[in-house]
N, C-alpha and C positions, 0 to 999 in steps of 0.2 A: 170484425176486424176493423170496418170503416168507422164504427162507433167507438172503439178503442183509440183510433188515431185522433179523432174529433175530441175525445175526453182529454187525452194527452195534450193536445194544442190548447184546449181551453184551460187546462190546469196549469201549463207554462205561461200563458197569458196572465192568469190570476197571480201567479207567483211573481212575474215581472212587475205587474201592477202593485203588488203588496211591497216589494223591494223598493220600488221607486217611492211609495208613500213613507217607507222607513227612512230612506235617504233624505227626502224633504223634511221630515220631522227632525231628523239628526242635525241636519244643516241649521234648520231655524233654531233649535235649542243651542247649538254652537255659537251662533250670531248673537243670541241673546245673552249667553254666558260671557260673550267677549264684551258686549255692551255694559253688562253689569260690572265686569273688571275695570272697565274705563270710568264708570260712574264712581266706584270706590276710590280710584285714584285722583279723580277730580274732587272729590269731597275732602280727601286727605290734604290736597294742595290748597284748597280754599281754607281749611282749618288752619294750616300752617301760616297762611298769608295774614289772616285775622289775628293769629296768636303773636305775629311779629309785627303787626302794624304800628305799634307804639315806637318802634325802632326806626320806622321808615321816615324819609323825608317827605314832608307834606306841603302841598301848595293848593291854594283854592283860588279859582277864578270864575269868571262868568264866561259862558260859551254861547255863541251866536248860532242860529241855524237849525235848532232842535225844536223849539217851541216858541210862539209868538210873544208869550209873558215872560220868557227868560228861563235860563237854566244856569245853575250854580253847580260847579264840580269841584271835588277835592281830589288830587292826585296823591297816591302813595308810591314813593319810588324807594327802591333798595338798589343802593349804589346808583347807577344810571338806568336800572331796569324798572319799566313800569310793572307794577304788581297788581294795583287795585285803583278803580275810580268809583267814588260815590257821587251821585248827582240828584239834585232837587230839580224837577222839570215842573214847570207851572204853566198852566193853560187857563183860559177864561172861565171853564167850568171844570177843570180837574186839576189835580196834583199828583205828581208821580215821583217815587223814591226809586233810585236804581243802584245796584252795586255791579261792578263789572270786575272780573278777575282774570289776570293775564300770567302766562307762563311762557317764557321764551318769546315774548312779544305777541303771542297769539291769545285770542279770548278763549278762555276755557270754561268760563261759567258766568251767567248774568242772571240777576234776580231783579225783578220789577214788581213793585207794588203800587197800583193805579187806583186812586179814588175819584170817583165821578160824582160831581155835586148837581143839586137840583136847580141852581141858578148860578150866575156870575159870581166870582169871589170879589169882595170888596163892596157889594151892595149893601145897603143899610140892613136889610135882613140877612142874618148870618146864614150861609149855605149849610145844607144837610147832605150827608153822603147818601147817595142813592144806589151806588154800585161800588163794592171794592172787589179788586181782583188781583191775585198773586200769579206771577208767571215765573218760571224757572227754566232756564236753557243750558244744555250741557253739550260743550263742544269737544271733539277730539279730532286732532289732524286737520282742523279748519272746518269740519263737517259737523252740523247739528245732529246729535245722537239721541237726544231725548228733550222733549218740551212738555212740561207740566203747566196747566192753568188749574190753580188750586191742587187738587189730588188727582185730577184726570189727565191722563197722558193723550196729547194729539199725535196722531200717526202722520207720518211724512207724506201721505197721499192726500191728506186733507187741505183745502184751499187756504183756510185760516192759519194752518202750520207754516205754509210757504210765506204767507203775507207777514206773520209775526216774525219769522226768521229774519226776512229782508229788512224789517223795521229795527229790530235789535242789532243787527250788524251794521246798519246805517247810523244808528245812534252811537254805538260803540266807536265807529270810524270816525265820527265827528268829535266826539270826545277826546279821542286818542290823538287826533291830528290838530287839535287847537292848541 
């Protein structure tokens, strides 16, 4: 009798544990599915912005405070709404190109290609690219929902994830507000 009660209690604990695991797995899959839906919407919006870019009003200007060697940005506006910013960012030993996409005034996607050189740009010996990196940032509701470096996804708990997120938001803000 006592063994039967213990067996029943153990069986119930195992059932609750399995039910908890199933619920966690279902919630994780649901969150992943929601993120994928957001990514699809962002990609569609970026494609629409690029398709209509030739009809947008453009203005180009130098922007201070992003890099020591200068930044030149081109702004794409539909009516009075900012839709896209392209930027050439120059440093002593690097050059980066960025594309920043906006919907409703909020950053939804940023693409940054960063080339690091072996020496300073402008020296008699032409510099060679020693490292090239592409970064893609997907935002929904003001939150970074995906960060890709090359084809590798950085998870939100990673220290580099937080650093890159802060940097791209800062660059976007400086570009947007200048």
